N, C-alpha and C positions, 0 to 999 in steps of 0.2 A: 504494500500500500504506500502510495507516495504522500509526502507531506505537502502542506498548503503552498509552500514557496516553490515547489516544483510540479504542482498539479497543473495539467495542461487542459486546454479546451477540448482536445481529442479525448482525454480521460472522461470529461463531463458529458461529451456527446455519446460515447460508446456505452458506458454503464456508470452513471453518476452515483448510484445509491450507496455502494460501500464507501466511496469517498465522502459522501455527505454524512453518513453515519459516523465516520471517524472524526470529521471536522466538528460535528455537533457535540460529540463526547468531549472534545477539547475546549469548546466554547461555542455558544449559539450564534455569535457574530465574529467572523474572522476575516482578516485581509487576505485576498487571493490575488497574487501578482498577475496571473494569466488573465483575470477579469479586469485588472486595474481598479479594483474597488472592494468593498466589503460584501461578504456573502452571509446572508441570514438563513440559518438552517433549522430553526425551531419554530413551532407554531405561535407561541405567545409573542415573541418580538416581531414575527412576520405580520401578525394582525396589527400590532402597534404601529409598524411602519406604514402599512396600507391605509390605516384609519387617519393618520396624521398628515394630511396633505400640506399643512403649513410648514412642517419641518422636513418632510420627505416628498418632494414634488415630482411630477412628470414633466412640468413646464420648463424644459431645458433644451438648448439647441443641439445637445448630443442625443436626444431621444430618437431612436432609430426609425420608428414608423413615420414620425413627422418629417423626417428628412426625405422620405419617399413620396408622401401624399400631402404634406402640409398640415396646418393646425386642424385638430378635430377634437371630439369629446375624449379621445384616447390620450391626447397630449396636452390638454389644458386642465387647469385647476380653478377652483373658486367660482366666481360669477360667470366667467367665460365658459367653463366646463358645463355649468348648469344650463346656460343658454343653448349650447350645442346639443346637450343630451335630452333636454325636456321634450322637444317635439316627437321623440321616438319612444318615450316611456309607455304611454297608454297602450299602443298596439302590441307591446310585448308582455303585457300582463297575462297570467295563466289562462283565464277564461277566454280572453280574446284570441290568444294563440291557438288554443284547442279548437275553438269554433271556426277559425279562419283556415287552419292548415292541416288538421288531423287527417281529413279525407285525402287531401293532396299527397301527404306523406305516404299513407297506406297504398294509394293507387300507384304512385311512382315506385315504391319499394317492390310491389308485386310485379310491375312491368319489367323492372331491371332484373329481378331474380328469375322470372319466367323465361327471359331471354338467355340467362346463364345456365339454367338447370339442365338442359339436354347434354351439355358437355361433360358433366360428371366431375368437373374441377375447373378452377380458374383463380383469378386474383381479385380479392374482394375489397381492397382499399380503393384503388382507382377504378376498379371495375364495377363497384357498387356504392360504397360509402361516399366517395367524392362526388360522383354524378348525382346521387340523391340529395346531398347537401346543396349542390349548385342549383339544381332545379328549384328547390324550396326557397333559396335565397333570391333567385331571379324572380320568383313569384312574389316574395315579400317586398322586394324593391320595385316591382312593376316593370322588370326588364325581361318579360316573358318572350319577347320577340328575338332576343339575343341567343344564338345557339349555345348549348351547354358547353361544348368544347372551348368556345371562345371565353365564356365566363371562367372556366377552370384555368385557361391559359393566363388570363389577367391575374387571377389569384396566385397561381404558381410563380409568376414573375415577381409579384410584390413580395411574396414570402421569401424568395431567393434573395431579393435585394436587401430585405431586412436582416436576413441571416448573414449575408456578407458584411453588412455594417457592424453587426454584433461581433463578428470575428475580427474587426479592425481593418477590413478590406474596403475597397471602393464599391459603391452600390452597383455600378455599371449602368448602362442605358436601358436595359430591358424593363426593369421595374417602373421607372418613370414613364416609359412609353406605354406600358400596360395601364398605368393610372390615367394617362392622357386619353386612352381609348375608352376607359370606363367613364371618365368625365364627359366625353362626347356623347356616350350612350345615355347618361343621366340627362344631359341637356336636351337630347332628342325626345326623351320620355316626357320631360316637362313641357317642351314645345307642343307635343301632341296632346297635351291636356292631362295625361297621367291618370285620369279617372279618380278613383278613391285610393290611389296607391300611397304607400308610406312616404315616398319622395315628394309627391304632390302636396301632402299634408305638411311636410317640413318646409317646403318652399314658401309657404305663407309667412314663415318666421325667420328663415335663414336665406342668405344669398346663395347663388349658384355655386361659387367655390366652396362654401361651407356645406351645402347639401351634398356635393360630390365627394368631399373629403370624408364626410361621415358615412356616405354610401360605401366608400372603400373600406372603412373600418368595419361596417356591418357585414359586407361581403367577405372580407378577410376573416373576421371572427366567426361568422356563421358557417363558413365552409371549414376552416381550420379546426374549430372546436368540435364540430359534429363529425367530420371525417375521422379525427383522432379518437373521439369518444367511441364510435362504432368499431373502428379497427382495433383499438386497444382492448375493448371489452370482449370482442370475439377472440382475440389472441389469448386473453387470460382464461376465458371459459374453455376454449378448445385445448389449452395446454393441460387442463385437468379434466379428462373425460368424465369422471364421476360428477363433477359440477355441471358440465354440459348436459349430462343425462338428467340431473336434478332440475335444471331449468326447463328442459323439454317436458318433464313430467308435471312441473309446477311453474307456469309462466309468471305467477305472482312474484317469484324470486328475481325477476328481471330488474325491477326498480333497485333492489339492493345490489345486484350485480353491477349495474351502471355506476352507482355511487362508489362502490368499492373499487371498481376499475379506475374511476376518476381519482380516488385517493392514491392508489398504488402507482399509477402512471398518468399524471395529468398531461393533457395534450400540450399545454404551455408549461414548460418546466420552471421558468423564471419570469419575473417582472422587474423592471428597472425603476429606481427612484433616485433623486439627487438631493443631497442635504442642502437646505437653504441657509443653514447657520451651523456653527460649532455645536455639537450635542454629544450626549453619551447614550449608548444603547447596550445594555447588558455588560457594562464594563469597558466596551470599546469606545475610544475617543475618536469620534467622527468629525472631520473638519468640514466647514461650509464648502460646498461644491463637490464633495466626494460622491462618487457613484456608490449606491447601496443596492445590491442585487438581492431580491427576495427569492429564495429557492422554494417555490411551491412544492416541488418534488421532495425537498428536505422536510418542510413543515408537515407534509402529509404522511411522513413516516416517523414523526416524533414519537418515540416510545413512551414518553410521559403522557401522551394523549391516546395513542393507539397501541395497545398491547400486541405483541408479536407483529410488529409493523410490516414485515416483509411477506406476511401470509395473506393470500387472497381469500377473503371470507365474505360471501354475499349476504350472510346473516349478521354481520358485524353491527352492533347496536348503535354505534356513534359515527358511522361512516359519513354522515352528512356534515360532520365537522370538517371535512376536507376543504381545501382552499383552491381547488382547481379553477374556480371562477373568480379568483381574487377576493377582495374584501374592501369595505369602505366605499368612498365615492366612486371608485372605478369598478365596482362589482359588475360582472358581465351582464349587459342589458338583455342578451338573448338566452339567458340560462333556461328559461321554461321551454322555449322552442327547441333548444339543443337536447334537453332531457326527453321531450316528447319524441323527437326524431329518433334518438338512440333506442328507446324502448320499443317503438314500433318497428324499427329496422331489425333489431335483434329477434323480436318475435317472428317477423317475416322470414328471417334466415332459417330459424329452426323449424318453422312450419313448411317451407317450400324447398329446402335443401336437405332431404332425409340423409341421415348418416353423416352429417357435416363434421369434418375433422380437419386438422392442420395437415398440409402436405409436408411430410417430414424430410423430403428431398430438397425443399426450398425454405430455409430458415426465415422466420418472420419476426425476429426480435425487434422491439421498439428501439429507435435510434434518433438522436438529434440533440443539439445543444440547447436550442430555445424551444422548438416544436418537436415533441417526441411521439412517434408512432412507427409501426412497421414500414419500412421502405416499400415492401410489398407484402400483402397478406395472402399467401398461397394456400389454398384449401382444396379438399376433395369432398365429394358427396356421392350418393347413389343416384345415378342417372335414371330417369323414369323409363 
C-alpha cells in the first residue's frame, strides 16, 4: 500500500478503496500531493464541507465543469446558485417525476432489452444503461428530436474534457465543441416554442446562456448518474449470484440494492470545493484557496457509519446515509429521477434477460478517477 505522498491518480482510478481506507485510518482529512489538495475520506467532515458553502465553495475559476460549459447551478454558490437552480426544482420532485417519466422509462427499457435479448449476450452499459438515460434526459429537456447517439456523443465529450482537466491536462477542443452543439440545440428548442418543456419553463427566468449551461449540467448529471447507477448495481448483483437470485425472487429488494450499490461505488467518486479562508477541519490546517476534494467513495465506506463497509448488502438498514448524490446546497437535483430509472431498469433486466450473468471472459470492474463504472458491462443470458 502506498503512502499519501506517493499515491498516484492511477492508484485512485484503478481501485481507490484500500487506499482511502488506509488514509482514513491515519486521519479523515489528509494532503494528497497527486491531487494538489486535501482529501476528505470520512462521512462527518464530508457532510460538513458540502453543507458549508461559505467556507468551502464551488465558485472558483479552477472548477473543472465550469471551464467547459461556463457558470451554472453546479459552479455557483449563494444567491446566484439559487437563481440558476430554482427554475428546475419543481419538475424534479418525486411525484412529478413519476407521473411524467415512469411510463417512458418502462417503455424504453423494454424496447432496448427486447432488441438485445435474441443475442444471448452483449454489453449493457453503453448498450442499455447509457441509451436509456439519454432518451429520458432528451425527453426531460425537450430535445426529443435530437438522435440519441448525438446526445450521448455530447455527453461523452464533456465528460472526457472534465476528466482531462481533473488530471491536470488540457481540456482539448472536443468538449467545448460538444457544448456548443448542445447550446445550439437548446436555442432551436426555445425558438420552436418548446411546449411545456423544462427548458421553456426556465427560459422565462434565465437567459439563453444560463439555460444552456444548466441544460448541460442536467444532461451531464442525468446520463452520468443513471448510467453509472444501473451499470454498477448490475455489476454488484451479478458478481454475487445468490443476491441476483434473491432479487429475481423478490423485486422489492431492488430499492435496497440500488442504495447499497450507490454506497459501495458511487458513480461520482469525488466532488471539489475550494477554501474561501484559512480554516481547520479535523485537525488539518487548510489555507484560503486550497483545493478540498471530498471523497464520496471514502465517506460511503466509513466504518464508523457502515459496519463491514466493503460488503454489498441490499438489506443494509442505513444505506440511505450514502452520499452518492452529494449533500447540502448542491445535493443532486435529479436524485428521484435517477432512482426511478435505476429501479425500473434493473427490474426490466431481470425480467427480460433470463439467466442474466456476468461474462467472465470480459472483466467489468468499475474504473475511473472522478466517474466510476465498468468501462464495459459484458453479460450473458439465455436467449429465447
